[in-house]
C-alpha angles and dihedrals in degrees: 000000000000121000146135128232122206105189117196128172097263102022146021126219113212109196113193107215093192127102093208126044104188143137089296094057104026096081091055091044090053090049092052091053092049090049092050092048092049088047087064100256103165100191129026131197112192111202113202098172091119094048116102098169134030129173133197093277090054093049087048089058091052090048088053088057090046090055095046095052096037099096105029108031145348133289119192131180117214137171097047091157102134114094095221091052091045093050095047091052092049094045091050088047092233089134087077092051105038124061102240118187125180103232139028090238092056090042091056092046087052096051091044089053091049089049091052090048095052090047090052094048090046090052091050092049091053093056 
């Protein structure tokens, strides 16, 4: 599977460089998400701007990432520009489960705000 990683201190951007995310690619995608989570990535931005087709196994891999980051970080999907990808996410009602933000810049701002919120909550619990 072709992808790019942009690792920053508080977040990592995972950019899929595949046009099709299907049953051939999904297992490796899932493995990459598990590896990043186990590596300690606190916030993940998944950029789908190059993806033109995704099937249920690809969506399942993204849902795996969503579950991994649900309780101890943020996971955002961005770059859902292709009509097919948009429609399959809407039809499967994943737009109500996943945090989907239009641009990478807005996604980074979102995860940084979530990070600040978690730090503030942690600080108030310690007092």
